[in-house]
C-alpha positions as CSV (number, residue, x, y, z in Angstrom):
1,M,-11.1,31.6,-2.1
2,S,-14.0,30.6,-4.4
3,L,-10.8,28.4,-5.7
4,I,-10.9,26.6,-2.2
5,F,-14.5,26.5,-1.9
6,I,-14.7,24.7,-5.2
7,L,-12.1,22.3,-4.6
8,L,-13.8,21.3,-1.1
9,A,-16.8,20.3,-2.6
10,V,-15.4,18.2,-4.8
11,I,-13.3,16.3,-2.3
12,A,-17.0,16.5,-0.7
13,F,-18.8,15.3,-3.3
14,I,-16.1,11.9,-3.5
15,V,-17.0,11.2,-0.3
16,I,-20.5,11.5,-0.1
17,T,-20.3,9.2,-3.6
18,T,-18.2,6.8,-2.4
19,T,-19.4,6.5,1.1
20,K,-23.4,7.2,1.1
21,Y,-24.4,5.9,-2.2
22,K,-21.7,3.5,-2.5
23,I,-20.7,4.4,-6.0
24,H,-17.6,3.3,-7.1
25,P,-14.5,5.3,-6.9
26,F,-13.3,5.3,-10.2
27,L,-16.8,6.8,-11.2
28,A,-17.0,9.1,-8.0
29,L,-13.4,10.1,-9.3
30,L,-14.3,10.3,-13.4
31,L,-17.5,12.8,-12.7
32,S,-15.0,14.6,-10.0
33,A,-12.8,15.1,-13.1
34,F,-15.5,16.6,-15.1
35,L,-17.4,18.5,-12.2
36,A,-14.0,20.2,-11.4
37,A,-12.9,21.1,-15.1
38,F,-16.9,23.0,-15.7
39,A,-16.5,24.4,-12.0
40,Y,-12.8,26.1,-12.3
41,G,-14.1,27.1,-16.4
42,L,-11.6,25.0,-18.1
43,P,-12.3,25.6,-22.4
44,P,-15.2,23.0,-23.0
45,E,-13.6,21.7,-25.8
46,S,-10.3,20.6,-24.1
47,I,-12.0,19.1,-21.3
48,A,-12.7,15.4,-22.9
49,K,-9.1,16.2,-24.0
50,T,-7.6,16.6,-20.4
51,I,-9.2,13.8,-19.2
52,A,-8.5,11.2,-21.6
53,S,-4.9,12.3,-21.8
54,G,-4.5,12.5,-17.8
55,F,-6.1,8.6,-17.8
56,G,-4.3,7.6,-20.3
57,G,-0.8,9.4,-19.1
58,I,-0.7,8.0,-15.6
59,L,-1.6,4.3,-16.9
60,G,1.1,4.2,-19.6
61,Y,3.5,5.1,-16.6
62,I,2.7,2.7,-14.1
63,G,0.0,0.3,-15.3
64,L,1.7,-2.5,-16.7
65,V,3.6,-2.3,-13.7
66,I,0.5,-2.6,-11.1
67,V,-0.6,-5.8,-13.1
68,L,2.7,-7.6,-13.2
69,G,3.1,-7.1,-9.0
70,T,-0.9,-8.2,-9.3
71,I,-0.4,-11.4,-10.9
72,I,3.2,-12.2,-8.5
73,G,1.2,-11.4,-5.5
74,V,-1.4,-13.9,-6.7
75,I,1.2,-16.6,-7.6
76,L,2.7,-16.0,-4.5
77,E,-0.7,-16.7,-2.9
78,K,-1.9,-19.5,-4.3
79,S,1.4,-21.5,-3.8
80,G,1.5,-21.0,-0.5
81,A,4.7,-19.1,-0.2
82,A,3.3,-16.7,1.8
83,I,3.4,-20.2,4.4
84,T,6.9,-20.3,3.8
85,M,8.0,-17.0,4.4
86,A,6.1,-16.7,7.6
87,D,7.6,-20.2,9.0
88,S,10.9,-18.6,7.8
89,V,10.8,-15.7,10.0
90,I,9.7,-18.1,12.9
91,D,12.6,-20.7,12.5
92,K,15.0,-17.0,12.8
93,L,12.8,-15.3,16.2
94,G,11.7,-18.7,17.6
95,D,9.6,-17.9,20.7
96,R,11.0,-15.6,22.3
97,Y,9.6,-12.6,21.0
98,P,5.5,-13.1,19.9
99,T,4.2,-10.0,18.8
100,L,7.5,-9.5,17.2
101,T,7.6,-12.4,15.4
102,M,3.7,-11.9,13.7
103,S,4.9,-8.2,13.0
104,I,7.9,-8.7,10.7
105,I,5.7,-11.8,9.2
106,G,3.4,-9.5,8.3
107,Y,5.6,-6.8,7.4
108,I,7.3,-9.5,4.5
109,V,4.2,-11.1,3.3
110,S,2.2,-7.5,2.4
111,I,5.0,-6.4,0.1
112,P,3.7,-8.8,-3.0
113,V,0.1,-9.9,-1.1
114,F,-3.0,-7.6,0.1
115,C,-3.0,-6.9,3.5
116,D,-6.8,-8.7,3.8
117,S,-5.6,-11.7,1.9
118,G,-2.4,-12.1,4.0
119,F,-4.3,-11.8,7.3
120,V,-6.9,-14.4,6.5
121,I,-4.0,-17.2,5.3
122,L,-1.9,-16.1,8.5
123,N,-4.4,-16.5,10.9
124,S,-4.3,-19.3,11.8
125,L,-0.5,-19.6,12.0
126,K,-1.2,-16.3,14.3
127,E,-3.8,-18.6,16.2
128,S,-1.4,-21.7,16.8
129,L,1.3,-19.2,17.3
130,A,-0.6,-17.0,20.4
131,K,-1.1,-20.4,22.1
132,R,2.3,-21.9,22.2
133,M,3.4,-18.5,23.3
134,K,0.7,-18.1,25.9
135,T,0.2,-15.0,24.2
136,S,-3.1,-13.3,24.1
137,S,-4.5,-13.8,20.1
138,V,-5.7,-9.8,20.3
139,A,-2.1,-8.5,20.9
140,M,-1.1,-11.3,18.0
141,S,-3.9,-10.0,15.6
142,V,-3.1,-6.3,15.9
143,A,0.8,-7.4,15.1
144,L,-0.2,-9.0,12.5
145,A,-2.3,-6.8,11.0
146,T,-0.1,-3.9,11.7
147,G,2.6,-5.3,10.5
148,L,0.6,-5.9,7.3
149,Y,-0.4,-2.9,6.9
150,A,2.8,-1.2,7.0
151,T,4.3,-2.4,4.2
152,H,0.7,-2.0,2.3
153,T,0.9,2.1,2.2
154,F,4.4,2.4,2.1
155,V,6.6,0.0,0.1
156,P,6.3,-0.8,-4.0
157,P,5.1,-3.3,-5.8
158,T,2.0,-2.8,-3.8
159,P,-0.1,-1.1,-5.8
160,G,-1.0,1.9,-3.4
161,P,2.4,3.3,-3.2
162,I,2.6,2.1,-7.0
163,A,0.3,4.5,-8.1
164,A,1.2,7.3,-5.9
165,A,4.4,7.5,-6.8
166,G,3.2,7.5,-10.1
167,N,1.1,10.6,-9.9
168,L,4.1,12.5,-8.1
169,G,6.5,11.7,-11.2
170,L,8.8,8.8,-9.6
171,E,7.6,5.7,-11.4
172,S,11.6,5.9,-12.7
173,N,13.0,6.1,-9.5
174,L,11.1,3.5,-7.3
175,G,14.2,2.6,-5.8
176,L,14.3,5.4,-3.7
177,V,11.1,5.4,-2.7
178,I,11.3,1.3,-1.8
179,G,14.1,2.5,0.1
180,V,12.2,5.1,2.3
181,G,9.5,3.3,2.2
182,V,10.9,0.2,4.2
183,F,12.5,2.7,6.4
184,V,9.4,4.3,7.4
185,A,7.3,0.6,7.1
186,A,9.5,-0.2,9.6
187,V,9.1,2.3,12.3
188,A,5.4,2.0,11.2
189,A,5.3,-1.6,12.3
190,I,7.2,-1.3,15.5
191,A,4.4,1.4,16.2
192,G,2.1,-0.7,15.8
193,M,3.7,-3.9,17.6
194,L,4.4,-1.6,20.5
195,W,0.4,-0.7,20.9
196,A,-0.4,-4.1,19.8
197,N,1.6,-4.7,23.6
198,R,-1.0,-3.7,25.3
199,F,-3.3,-6.5,24.9
200,K,-0.9,-9.5,25.9
201,S,-3.4,-10.1,28.7
202,V,-6.7,-8.9,26.7
203,E,-8.4,-12.3,25.6
204,P,-10.7,-12.1,22.4
205,D,-14.4,-10.9,23.4
206,G,-16.5,-12.4,20.4
207,I,-19.2,-14.5,20.0
208,D,-18.5,-18.1,20.5
209,S,-14.9,-17.2,21.1
210,E,-13.4,-20.1,23.2
211,E,-15.0,-22.7,20.6
212,H,-13.7,-20.9,18.2
213,A,-10.1,-21.1,19.4
214,Q,-10.4,-24.8,20.2
215,E,-11.2,-25.4,16.6
216,L,-8.2,-23.0,15.2
217,Q,-5.6,-25.3,17.4
218,Q,-4.5,-27.5,14.6
219,D,-5.7,-25.6,11.6
220,W,-2.5,-24.2,10.6
221,Q,-0.5,-27.7,10.2
222,E,-4.0,-28.5,8.0
223,L,-3.6,-25.3,6.2
224,K,0.4,-26.0,5.6
225,A,-1.0,-29.7,4.3
226,S,-3.6,-28.3,2.1
227,Y,-0.9,-26.6,-0.2
228,G,0.9,-30.0,-0.4
229,K,5.1,-29.8,-1.0
230,L,5.4,-26.0,-0.3
231,P,8.1,-23.8,-2.4
232,S,11.6,-23.3,-0.4
233,T,12.8,-20.5,1.5
234,T,14.6,-19.3,-1.8
235,Q,11.5,-19.7,-4.4
236,A,9.0,-18.0,-2.3
237,F,11.2,-14.7,-1.4
238,A,13.0,-14.6,-4.9
239,P,9.7,-13.0,-6.7
240,I,9.5,-10.1,-4.9
241,F,13.0,-9.3,-3.7
242,V,14.8,-9.8,-6.7
243,P,12.7,-7.1,-8.6
244,I,13.3,-4.5,-5.5
245,V,17.5,-5.3,-5.3
246,L,17.5,-4.7,-9.1
247,I,15.1,-1.2,-8.4
248,C,17.5,-0.3,-6.3
249,F,20.5,-0.9,-8.3
250,A,19.4,1.0,-10.6
251,S,19.0,3.8,-8.3
252,I,22.0,3.8,-7.5
253,A,23.8,3.0,-10.5
254,N,21.8,6.6,-11.6
255,F,23.1,8.7,-8.9
256,P,24.9,11.9,-10.3
257,S,28.0,10.7,-8.6
258,H,28.3,7.4,-11.2
259,P,29.0,5.0,-8.8
260,V,29.5,2.3,-11.6
261,G,30.8,4.3,-14.3
262,E,28.6,5.6,-17.7
263,G,29.5,2.2,-20.0
264,V,28.3,-1.5,-20.2
265,I,27.5,-2.2,-16.5
266,K,25.6,1.2,-15.9
267,T,23.4,0.8,-18.9
268,T,22.8,-3.0,-18.3
269,I,21.7,-2.4,-14.8
270,A,19.4,0.2,-15.3
271,F,18.1,-1.6,-18.3
272,L,17.4,-4.6,-15.8
273,G,16.0,-2.3,-12.9
274,Q,13.5,-0.3,-14.6
275,P,10.2,-1.3,-12.7
276,L,8.2,-2.6,-15.7
277,T,11.6,-5.1,-16.8
278,A,12.7,-6.1,-12.8
279,L,9.2,-7.1,-12.1
280,V,8.6,-9.8,-15.5
281,I,12.5,-11.1,-13.8
282,G,10.0,-11.5,-11.1
283,L,7.2,-13.2,-12.5
284,L,9.9,-15.3,-14.4
285,L,11.1,-16.6,-11.1
286,A,7.7,-16.6,-9.9
287,T,6.7,-19.2,-12.6
288,R,9.0,-21.9,-10.4
289,L,6.2,-21.8,-7.9
290,L,3.5,-23.5,-10.7
291,K,2.7,-26.8,-9.2
292,S,0.1,-28.7,-11.3
293,E,1.5,-31.2,-14.0
294,Q,-0.5,-28.6,-16.7
295,K,1.6,-25.5,-15.9
296,I,0.7,-23.2,-18.7
297,E,-3.1,-24.1,-18.2
298,E,-1.9,-22.7,-14.2
299,F,0.0,-20.0,-15.5
300,S,-2.9,-18.4,-17.4
301,Q,-5.3,-18.7,-14.7
302,R,-2.8,-16.6,-12.6
303,I,-2.7,-14.7,-14.5
304,T,-6.4,-14.1,-15.1
305,Q,-6.8,-13.9,-12.0
306,G,-4.3,-11.4,-11.2
307,I,-5.8,-8.7,-14.5
308,I,-9.4,-9.4,-12.2
309,A,-7.4,-8.1,-8.7
310,A,-5.3,-5.3,-10.4
311,A,-8.7,-4.3,-13.1
312,P,-10.2,-1.6,-10.1
313,I,-7.0,-0.2,-9.1
314,L,-6.2,0.3,-12.8
315,L,-9.2,2.3,-13.6
316,I,-8.9,3.9,-10.2
317,T,-5.5,5.2,-10.7
318,G,-6.4,6.0,-13.9
319,A,-9.5,8.2,-13.0
320,G,-6.8,9.7,-10.1
321,G,-4.8,10.3,-13.1
322,A,-7.5,12.2,-15.4
323,F,-8.7,14.4,-11.8
324,G,-5.6,15.4,-11.3
325,A,-4.7,16.4,-14.8
326,V,-7.8,18.8,-14.5
327,L,-6.6,20.2,-11.5
328,K,-3.4,20.6,-13.5
329,A,-4.9,22.7,-16.2
330,T,-6.7,24.9,-13.3
331,P,-5.0,28.5,-11.5
332,L,-6.0,26.2,-8.4
333,G,-2.1,25.2,-7.6
334,D,-1.1,28.6,-7.9
335,Y,-3.6,30.4,-5.6
336,L,-3.1,27.3,-3.1
337,G,0.5,26.6,-3.1
338,T,0.8,30.3,-2.4
339,T,-2.1,30.1,0.4
340,L,-0.7,27.0,2.1
341,S,3.0,28.1,1.9
342,A,2.0,31.3,3.8
343,L,0.1,28.8,6.6
344,G,3.7,27.0,6.7
345,V,1.4,23.5,6.3
346,G,4.0,21.7,3.8
347,I,4.6,18.4,4.3
348,F,1.5,18.3,7.0
349,M,-0.9,19.1,3.8
350,P,-1.0,15.9,2.2
351,F,-1.3,13.6,5.0
352,I,-4.5,15.4,6.1
353,V,-6.1,14.9,2.8
354,S,-5.1,11.6,2.6
355,A,-6.0,10.7,6.4
356,A,-9.3,13.0,5.8
357,L,-10.2,10.7,2.7
358,K,-9.0,7.4,4.4
359,S,-10.9,8.0,7.5
360,A,-13.6,8.7,5.3
361,Q,-14.2,6.2,2.6
362,G,-12.0,3.7,4.1
363,S,-10.0,2.8,1.2
364,S,-6.2,3.1,1.5
365,T,-5.4,2.5,-2.0
366,V,-8.0,5.9,-2.7
367,A,-6.8,7.2,-0.6
368,L,-3.3,7.0,-1.5
369,V,-4.5,7.7,-5.6
370,T,-6.7,10.9,-4.7
371,T,-4.3,12.7,-2.7
372,S,-1.2,11.9,-4.8
373,A,-3.2,13.3,-7.6
374,L,-4.8,16.5,-6.0
375,V,-0.8,17.4,-4.4
376,A,0.9,16.9,-7.8
377,P,0.1,20.0,-9.0
378,L,1.6,21.8,-5.7
379,L,4.2,20.8,-5.2
380,A,6.3,23.3,-6.4
381,Q,4.7,26.1,-4.2
382,L,4.9,23.7,-1.5
383,G,8.6,23.5,-1.8
384,L,8.3,19.5,-2.4
385,D,9.6,19.6,-6.3
386,S,12.4,17.8,-5.9
387,E,13.5,14.4,-6.1
388,M,13.2,13.9,-2.1
389,G,10.6,15.9,-1.7
390,R,8.3,13.6,-3.7
391,V,9.6,10.6,-1.9
392,L,8.3,12.1,1.5
393,T,5.6,13.3,0.0
394,V,4.8,9.8,-1.0
395,M,5.6,8.7,2.9
396,A,3.0,11.7,4.3
397,I,0.2,10.2,1.9
398,G,0.8,6.6,2.7
399,A,0.7,8.0,7.0
400,G,-2.5,9.6,6.1
401,A,-4.0,6.5,4.4
402,M,-3.5,4.4,7.4
403,T,-5.1,6.7,9.4
404,V,-7.6,5.1,10.2
405,S,-9.0,1.6,9.3
406,H,-12.3,1.6,11.1
407,A,-15.8,0.2,10.2
408,N,-15.7,1.7,6.3
409,D,-12.9,-0.2,6.0
410,S,-13.1,-3.9,5.0
411,F,-9.4,-4.8,6.1
412,F,-11.3,-3.4,9.7
413,W,-13.7,-6.2,9.5
414,V,-11.4,-9.0,8.4
415,V,-9.2,-8.5,11.6
416,S,-12.1,-8.5,14.1
417,Q,-14.4,-11.2,12.5
418,F,-11.1,-13.1,12.2
419,S,-9.8,-12.4,15.6
420,R,-13.1,-12.6,17.4
421,M,-13.1,-9.1,18.6
422,S,-16.2,-7.2,19.4
423,V,-16.9,-3.8,17.7
424,G,-15.8,-1.7,20.6
425,L,-12.6,-3.9,21.5
426,A,-11.9,-3.9,17.7
427,Y,-11.7,0.1,17.7
428,R,-9.6,-0.1,21.1
429,A,-7.2,-2.2,19.6
430,Q,-6.9,-2.3,15.7
431,T,-8.8,1.2,15.2
432,M,-6.1,2.8,17.5
433,A,-3.5,0.7,16.4
434,T,-3.7,2.2,13.3
435,L,-4.1,6.2,14.0
436,V,-1.0,5.4,16.1
437,Q,0.9,3.6,13.5
438,G,-0.4,6.7,11.0
439,I,0.9,9.7,13.7
440,T,4.3,8.1,14.2
441,A,5.1,7.4,10.4
442,M,4.4,11.3,9.7
443,A,6.2,12.4,13.0
444,L,9.1,10.7,11.3
445,V,8.6,11.7,7.5
446,Y,8.5,15.7,9.2
447,I,11.3,14.9,10.8
448,L,13.0,13.3,7.3
449,S,11.8,16.4,5.6
450,L,14.0,18.8,8.4
451,I,16.9,16.7,7.4
452,L,17.2,15.7,3.6
453,L,14.5,19.2,2.2
């Protein structure tokens, strides 16, 4: 029982230091690794080595993929590709299904672009469509936010799901994670959209709502004009969807049934579909989006911006790997796995831990990284150490990492402030929507576990 008390104390330390004392999650996780190592009685001479190897090990697998994915996202954001993506969805769906349109736009855009940035970019589009389609901007805001949130927590190459997949040993099979993640995220997005529809007759109640709405009527066209010539639909989608297709093809080629044989075709597909190779190809495709006459200088600037954006995620991911390495070196895995198996918690354990961390400290990425590092040593005891078991564990953690977004989450404030919602309305609309999304996604993951495991 003392093993569990130590674990609970360490988790409490992470939550308190990151919420009350505002310590960066990287340092909180690193300190937690040292505390856990000493508390569990690891030999002092091996502690530093265990932590360093855990830190470097996870980044060696997934670090470059995170950086490349982030750089691609920055280029797409700065070039106006997200604008093109949104317009292409509107062209296909028209004005008939306003909340569905916003949900799909968010679902697509958040694969390469962080959900916070995606909402800011698309806010004026959302306001414009709400006015044109005579739909409440509150409903449109929640539909957009939940669409963005769905792929943000489930679908690589978004950094959080990539880091979780790496922690759980899936770095060479991201295609399967993407395939399942796209499906689970779609169901979560639909759940968020249906909740958004409850607010179709509710208007924003924030300060100066009417004045602000009038100011935003023409903003979408002005925003589009500010980007100059926008990229074509093919140019906008290629940098993200070509790598995803390559990764998925490689996963198919590696099936035990050898669907493409075992010769040069399989070797070529497997090489091109390695996440690192696929994202390098995506980055090369993204260079077509560079606009200035000094393309090399602009490219260097975007790389710098991407590295700056990726740095905190890399540090948190590495510290999570260090924390996980310490837990693997302790007897906690056997004890906790046996205990949880007896309770029949199974696939719900990752969800519960992730949801607790998310709700307590606010960051979905931190919840994904920390929970995956914590759960990795327990997979065998939980009956989740198969390939599909690990994939569904990533999905369960992702479901927890969206449950719930409230006042300690920056995304909550982005959505509420840009949508002119009071805090009370934002809790009823946005926070409850993420709760519905998380529970719905977890229910689906549980059903999939009954069928596939």
